[in-house]
N, C-alpha and C positions, 0 to 999 in steps of 0.2 A: 504494499500500499503505500502511495506517495504520502509523505510527510508536508507538511505545511508551517511549519513552526519558526522558518526565517524569513519570511514573506509577508507581507501585509494582501488582504482581499484586493480583487480588481475594483478600482474606482475610491480606493484610501490610499493614505501615506502617513509617513512619519514626518514631523516637523521639526527641524532641526534649529539651533541656536539664532540664526539671523530671521529665520523665517519665522520661528515662534517669535521673536521680539517685534516683527513687524505685523503679525496679527494682534500683538498685544497692544501695540500702539493704535492700530484703526480701531479696535473694540473699544478701547477706553476713549479715544477721541469722539467716537459716536455717540456711547453712552453719556457721556459728561455734555454733548451737546444736546441729548434727548432729555437729560435732566433740566438742563437750562431753560427748556420750553415748559416745563411743569410734567414731561412724563415721569411715571413711575414704573419700576421695572418689575416684572415678573418672570418666574421660571416654570414651566409647564416639565410634565413627566417624559422621560425618553420614551417611555411604553407608555402607549394608549390603547382602548380596546377599539377593536377594527371597524365597529360601527361609526366610530366619531369620523372616519373618512368616507364610509360608504352611505351619502346621505342622498335624498332624491336627486340632486341635481349632478351625484357623480363627480365630484369637482376633482379626483384623482382617480386613475384607473387602478384596479388591482396589480396589474403588471409593474406598475412602478414601485410599489411598496414592499418593504421587507416585513415578512410575518413571520408569527411565532405562535405556539399554545402555550399557553400559563399550565400550572398544575393541575388548574380544575376544569382542562378542556377546552377553554374559551380561547378564541382567537383574536392576537393581539397585531400592533403593526408597531414597527420602531419609528417615531415621528417622521413621516415626510413633509411636513408643512409646519409653521407656526401659527397661521393664523385660525385655524380650524381648532386645535386646542383652546386657544385663547377666548375664541366664540363660545365653546363648551363651557370655559370658567366662568367667562361674563354672565352666561345664561342661568349658573348657577350659583355660585359662591359671590359674586358680584352684582346680583340680580336688584338689590336694595340700594347700591350706590347712587351718588345723586350725578347726573349727566350733564355734559360728557365726561366720558372715561378718556384719561391720556394713559396708555399703557406703552412699554417699551421692553424690549428683550434682546438678549445675545444667547445663541444658544444653535447645536449642530441639528439639522436636519437630514435626513437618509433618504434618497430616492435611486433606484436601479435604472440605470440607462445604459444597456449591453450597446445598442448601434450607436452612441457617442465615441466621437474619437478623442483619446485624451480625456474621457469622462472623470468626474467628481461626483461618486456616490455619497460621500461624507461632506457637506458644506457647513462652513460657519456662517450664520446669518444675524445681522442685527438690524432691529427695525423698530417700526412707532405701528400703533393701532389708536386712531382716534373714533371711539365709538358713541354715537348718541346724537349727532348732528347731520342734517342731511344740506345745510347751508352750504353757500357760495363761499363762505369764511372759512369754513372747515377744509374745502379743497386747498384754497389757498394757503390754508396753515400746512397741510400735507405736502404741497408741491413746494412752497419755502422751505421745509425743513428737508425736502429730498436735495434741492438747490445746495442746502448747506451740508449734506452728507459727504458729498463728492467735489464740491468746488473747491477744495484745500488741497487735491490730491495733485501730485507735480506732474506738469506736461498738458494739462487741460481737460476740459469736461464738457459736457453737454445732457440736456435732456430733453427727450420727446414725448410730447403729450398727445391724444387723441381722447375720444368719445366712444365708448362700447355701445353706445344707445343709436349711433349712426350708422354704424354696420348691422346690428339687428333691425333697425327701421328698413333700411334696403331689402335686407333678408325677406322680410315680411312683405313688403311691395312686390318683390318678385316670385311670392310665392314657394319659394323652397321648401322642401321637406326637411328633416333634421340630420339624414345623411349626406344630402348634399350640401348643406349648411355648414356642415363638417369640413366637407371637403373644398368647399369655396374659403372656409376660414384658414385652412392650411395653406392654400395658394397663395391667399393674399398676405399671409403671416411671412412667406419666405419670398415674396414679390415674384412669382412665378405668373407673368403675364400671359404668356402664347399659352399655357395649358388653362389659365383660367378663362382667356376667350374663346378656347373650344369648349369648354364644359356650357360657359352661358350660353353658348350659339345653338342650344336645345331650347332655350327659353324665346318666348315672343319677346320682342325688344319693346322697352318700356322704359320710361325716366330711371327706375330703380335698376333696372340690369343693365343701363348704360351707365350709371353712377358706379356699380358694383365693378365693373370693366376696368373702369379708370382709376380705382381704389388705391392700387399698389404706386400708382403714381402723385396722389394727392398727399406729398409732404412738401415741407420747406417753412416758408415764413407766413406773413400775414396774406400773401396773394392765394394761398390756398382756399381761404374761406370762400372768396368771390368766385373762383371755379365750382366750387362745391355747393353754394347756395344756387348757382345757375343749374347745376345737374340735378338738382333734387328739389325742383319747383315743383310745388304741390304736394310732397311727400311731407307731412307737418312735423311727424316725429323726428325726421331726419335733420329737419330746418331748426326745432326746437335743442335738438343736441348739438348743433353749429353754434346757436345763440349761447348758450352754456360755456360751451369750449370757447369761443372766442373772447367773450367776458374774461374768463380767466386768464388766457394768454396775452391779451392787452394788459392787464394789470401787473403781470409778472415782468412784462417786457418795460415795465415802467423801472425797474431795477436795473436794466440793461442784462438780465441774465440771460445764459447762453439756452435759451430755450428754441425748439422748433415744433412744428407742428407734423404728424404723421396719422392720417386718418385710417391708415393700414394698421394700426396698434389694435390687433384684434385676439391676443393670445388670452386663452382662459373665457371663452365666451360665456358659458355657463356660472362662473364666478364672478365677474366684473358686472356693473350695474351703469357705470356713469364714465365720469373722466379716469384716465389710464395713463400710466407715465412708465418710462423705462431710461434709466440713466447710463452714460458711456462715460470712459476716461480714455485717454489716448494710450495705446498700446494695448487694449483689450478689445478684441474682435466682437465679443458678446457684451450683453450689457450686465453692469454688475449691480444695479438696481433696478425693481421692478414693484409695481402696486397700483392703486386705484379704488376706486369707490366699490364697495359689497355690500347694496342696500338689503340684498335677501338672505344673507347667509344667517344671521344671528336668527332668523325666525325660524331655519330648521332647526335649533335647539330650542325652540319654544320661546323666544325673546327677541320681539321684533322692534328692532331697533337699527336705524342707518348708521354706516361704519365706512371709515376709509383708511389707506395706510400704505406701508411701502415694507420693504427687506432689501436690505445691501448685503452682497456677496464679499464678506470680509475676507476670504481667502484671496479674490480676484483684484481687490483694492490693497490688499496687503503685498502683492506681486509688484506693484507700482511704486512701494514706500521703501526707502532706504532706512532701514531701522538695525545697524550695527550692533553686537553685542559689546556693550563695553566691559574692560578688566577691570578686577578689583583695583580700587586707588592704592591700596595696602595690604600688606600681607603681615600678619601679626605671630611672634614664635615666642611660646612660654618655654622658658627655662625649666628644668625639672624641679617638680615642686611648687612651681607658678602656672600652672595650666590653666587654672579656674582665675586666676588675677589676668592672664592674657583673654581670656574669654568675657571678663566684666569690662579689660580696654576696649575690646570689640563693641559691646554694647552701648559704649559712652561714644565709639566714633558714628555707630549707627543712629545715635540721636541727634548727630549733627549733618546727619545726610551723606557721611562719607561711606562707601564702599568698601568693605574691609572681609578677607579670609581669614581664618584661623588656621594656622599651619598643623598640618596632621604629622608632619615630618618629625623622627626624633632629633635631629641635628639642625645646627641655624645654618651648615652650610648646605646641604640637602636642600633646606628650604630657600637659601639664597638662589640655588641654580634653578629650582623650580620657578622662582618669580622672574626670572631673567627668561624663561622660556615662555612663560605667559604674559611677558611684557607687564608686570605689575613694577610699578617703577620705586616704591618705598617697602622696606623690610622694618618691622618695630620688633624691637626684642624686649619680653617683659620678664623681668626677674626680681632682684632686690631694687634696680632701679629699671627705667624704661630708657632704652636707646634707640634712635633710627639711624636707618642707611639707605640712600637714596642712590638710584641705578642710574 
């Protein structure tokens, strides 16, 4: 039998020194920003009952989840998403809290993606959920927080915003069934214009079908709205979605934020209900931030409340952040009988913010050799007296 004791499972990896430091840097910065905006951190279990993710709308396919059985024979899932567990928690333990609720998190999610090249099945995410408000102000709060979450990353950033209601209105106007709607969604998401046109050629031409054909090309700046309004004349629900999106876009642009419009943002059609967002940083080909409004989700847990939020892929952002692991400032060697005095000395240094190592070597000479190799610039020897040696 082949042994797997020296490798990690597909889609996972070990994070060493600099990588771990970068993840810590990104996560700490995000959580501090979230807290500064009034969000409180929550932590959900790594294991949830499978039923949490198998709601009526089927937000996650069972093929993407890691599943197991508990000692009572009940089907469990390793957390593939954070928003659904937070929705469960809000509908139960936070049901009596004053709304809106501002919740934030930083934790791992696990999704099986066997077809993805260089896939990550274990991803560190940090994000926010703003629960209890359907107002435009809540959308502006979410989107401005999304901008703050990635605008500091070296090299540049941008966010793209859309409105899932626009896409749903076009599908309804075209009379697409559920299976065809999913095919169209996938083609629009990947901007596969030729195949989309082939699929829509089977439908009688109408304003909705014409607009669907153009959807992969409806991205850019303010000019997108003019084109979209023209394409959807007479489709009231689509025009209303455009009005909502345009109002938010123009307000965000007042701050000169790097924001573009993409009416082809159609991921998780059954999950989102309003404005959606994706965020990108230079050097990353995929979105490092995604989210949007999901007003119907909490109702499936018996608590009908509007909500919006986003998640940041901490691992992806960390890959763009230079966070070297600093060497200790000092190494402290305790002479025979003075070991505890040396440890107390280290505690005094720590209280001053100085990074110090306690030497586990038996001699000062071995300690000095180690310090030079590790590029530690100062050796302190603690005995009857305290002496310092600088390299």
